[in-house]
MARPA-612058 format. One line per 8 residues: for each residue x, y, z of C-alpha. Coordinates in steps of 0.001 Angstrom, whole numbers, plus 524288, in hexadecimal, padded with zeros to 5 digits. Each point is the difference from the previous one (the first is absolute). Example, Ala and Ser with C-alpha at 12.3 -4.5 7.8 and 13.67 -1.06 7.14 Angstrom:
REM MARPA-612058
8300C/7EE6C/81E78 | 8055A/80D70/7FD6C
***
This chain:
REM MARPA-612058
7FF02/7FEC8/7FF21 | 8076C/80C6B/7FB49 | 7F697/809B2/80A6F | 808C0/8083C/80678 | 7FF5E/80915/80CDB | 80CB3/808D9/80238 | 80463/7F893/80E2F | 80375/80D2B/8096E
80C33/7F95D/80057 | 8055C/8056A/7F178 | 7FAB7/80D77/8034F | 8086D/800A3/80C82 | 80A46/7FCA3/7F6CA | 7FEA1/808F9/7F6E9 | 7F878/80C86/804C8 | 803A4/808E4/7F58A
7F75A/7F97C/7F6B7 | 7F23C/8010A/7FE68 | 7F9E7/7F565/805C4 | 7EFF7/806E5/8018A | 7FA27/80CE4/80533 | 7FC9C/7FABF/80DF9 | 805AA/80B64/80525 | 7F6A5/80986/7F859
7F461/7F825/80652 | 7FFEF/804BC/810B2 | 7F474/80853/7FBBB | 7F242/7F5D6/8012F | 7FBD4/8058F/7F4EE | 80B7E/7FCE4/7F8F4 | 7FC5D/7F6D3/7F54F | 80973/7FEC3/7F4B6
80714/7F56A/7F71D | 8095B/7FFBA/7F56C | 7FE67/7F99C/7F284 | 80B43/7FB82/7F8DC | 80285/7F8FC/7F403 | 80C2D/7FC57/7FABE | 805AA/7FA9B/7F3B2 | 7F89A/80657/7F424
7F9E9/807D0/7F95A | 7FC05/7F537/7F8DF | 7F68B/7FFB4/7F540 | 7F0C5/7FBBB/801C9 | 8028C/7FDB6/80FD5 | 8052E/80D25/8043C | 7F3CC/80841/7F742 | 7F7EB/7F48C/80785
807DD/80372/80E6B | 7FDB7/81182/7FB8B | 7F0A8/7FB95/7FE2F | 7FCED/7FA64/80A59 | 806C6/808EA/80932 | 7F998/80C01/7F6CB | 7F3D5/7F8EE/803C4 | 801BA/7FFF7/80EAB
804A5/8102B/7FF24 | 80D4A/7F956/80619 | 80FBD/800DD/7FBFC | 80A71/7F802/800BC | 80F19/8008D/80257 | 805A6/7F80F/7F261 | 81066/7F8A1/80142 | 802AB/802D1/7F106
807D7/7F5BF/7F999 | 80A8A/80AA6/7F69F | 7FEF4/7F6B6/7F38E | 7F193/7FF43/8027F | 7FC5D/80F2E/7FF24 | 80ACE/7FEBB/7F4BA | 7F6BB/7F707/7F777 | 7F25A/804E3/807EE
801CF/81065/7FFB0 | 7F043/7FFA5/7FC5A | 7FFCF/7F9E6/80E2F | 80680/8084C/807D7 | 7FC77/80B0E/7FB25 | 7F1E0/7F96B/803AA | 80581/7FF31/80E31 | 803BA/80E0D/800D0
7F424/806B3/7FA06 | 7F7E9/7F66F/80864 | 806F4/807C5/80951 | 80493/7F45A/8062E | 80F31/7FCBD/80779 | 80B2C/7FC5D/7F814 | 80A5A/7F9AF/8071A | 80EA2/7F935/7FBFB
8007B/7F188/7FF03 | 80FA3/7FC5B/7F585 | 7FDA8/80173/7F42C | 801C8/7F05B/7FE79 | 7FA03/7FCEE/80C97 | 80C33/7FA6C/803C0 | 80336/7F7BB/80F94 | 80AB3/80AEE/80798
8027E/7F410/80606 | 805B4/7F7FC/7F319 | 802E5/80E39/7F93E | 80F59/806E4/80345 | 7FBF6/80F32/805DC | 80534/80796/7F69F | 7F809/7F68E/7F4FC | 7F5C2/802FF/8095D
80025/80D63/802B5 | 80098/80220/7F21C | 7F553/7F90A/7FC46 | 7F6D0/80718/808D6 | 80522/80D1B/7F6E2 | 7FD6E/7F9BD/7F38D | 7F0B1/7FF85/804F4 | 7FFE5/80E78/805D0
806A6/80302/7F3A6 | 7F13A/7FEB2/7FC41 | 7F758/80484/80AC0 | 7F9FD/80E64/7FBD2 | 8061A/80B20/80679 | 7F323/800E2/80880 | 80266/7F2BE/80686 | 80BFB/805C7/805F4
7FAB5/80B90/80729 | 7FE5C/7F7F4/80AF8 | 80779/7F6B3/80855 | 802A1/7F6CA/7F4CB | 7FD42/7F2E2/802C2 | 804E0/7F413/7FDC4 | 7FB87/7F10F/8018D | 80B8B/7F2E1/7FFD7
7FA1A/7F58D/7F699 | 7FCE4/7F482/80850 | 8034F/8093F/80D76 | 80F85/7FB59/7FF17 | 80758/80AD7/8009E | 80F3C/7FF89/8059E | 80213/80929/80CB1 | 8097B/80686/7F952
7F536/8037D/7F4B1 | 7F82A/8054A/8089B | 809CC/807F0/80630 | 8062B/80626/7F0CB | 7EEF8/8011D/7FC5F | 7FB53/80817/80D3A | 806D7/80DD7/7FD1C | 7F74D/7FE48/7F0FA
7F1FA/7F736/80570 | 7F77E/7FBAC/807F9 | 8027E/7F341/800E7 | 7F190/7FB15/7FF87 | 7FC38/7EF5F/80485 | 7F2DC/7FB52/80620 | 7F762/7FC59/80CCF | 7F857/7F524/7F7EB
805BD/7FAA3/7F22C | 7F14C/7F9D3/7FA8A | 805EF/7F4A8/7FA1A | 7F890/80158/7F2F8 | 80B58/7FDD2/7F6F3 | 7FDC3/7F094/805CA | 7F7F3/7F611/7F68A | 80031/7F63C/80B13
7F83C/80B19/80AE5 | 7F25E/80000/7FE23 | 7F901/80B60/7FE81 | 7F5D6/8016A/80AFD | 80B56/7FB2B/80A0E | 80866/80BE4/7F8E1 | 7F5A9/80922/801ED | 7FC26/7FC07/80E41
80E10/80053/805C1 | 8038F/80ECE/7FA29 | 7F3AE/803BA/806CD | 8014C/7F8A3/80CE7 | 80F31/806E7/800BC | 7FC03/80C77/7FC48 | 7FFE0/80ADB/80838 | 80218/80F24/8007E
80C1B/8052C/7F64B | 80269/7F3EB/7FA7D | 807F0/7FD93/7F2FC | 7FACA/7F325/7F895 | 8059D/7FD7F/7F428 | 7FAF7/7FA32/7F325 | 804C7/7FD85/7F2B7 | 7FCD1/80532/7F310
807EE/7F339/7F976 | 7F757/7F55D/7F729 | 805B0/7F502/80BD4 | 7F759/809A7/809D6 | 7F371/801CE/7F696 | 7F4D6/7F3F7/8055D | 801D8/80368/80DFB | 80305/80F0D/7FD68
7F342/80159/7F9AB | 7F8D3/7F94F/80ADF | 80513/8069F/80A7F | 80372/80C46/7FD1D | 7F0C3/80586/7FDD2 | 7FB9D/7F8A0/80C34 | 80A81/805D8/80772 | 7FD38/80C1A/7FDE9
7F118/7FE8C/7FFCC | 800D3/7F999/80EEA | 80978/80C62/80660 | 7F830/80AB2/7F9E5 | 7F554/7F9E6/80448 | 80797/8010D/80DDB | 803B5/80E48/7FDE8 | 80C28/7FE10/7FA39
8066B/80944/7F657 | 809AE/7FCFF/7F75B | 80E44/80933/7FF7F | 80CCD/8006A/7F929 | 80CEF/800D9/8045F
***
């Protein structure tokens, strides 16, 4: 089972990374969730995600692979036109643990070149593919980026994960300030298309709003 709720131990080991927004949730009236989407943009699925978000009038943060931006610039522009936040997910979706530090940083900068200047008006956002990043890479990136991790990994990419169980566990572990990862990639399509609208509907009915990072 690839469902994964981030252990508090990891948050203590890497406190400079952004795992959640729980610290903003001290006020009893605060009920906000942060939807994030990794690996796009791609045809069919990314437009579907955008339509779902538009239908509920909510916004998300999309961590884009540079090569996908290069191949589908019109989809990247649709993210921007929709009012969503965009972050860097490397150019080739590479694993930081398996990559020499200089090459890793160069791949991130290659992706950054495709991000429009408006993306850079705030602190730049980066999410490491697979969540795998070395301490030295973190140290190199922190002056340039907020490194965004997660509180809940939805498991939508696991074809063996029953979509009802996926939805149930996402709902069960969400709390005010949660950062949750979904994926706009084809591996996730079966679960994502079931879970995302129902997840948004459930928490909208509970009085939650959805923020961008």
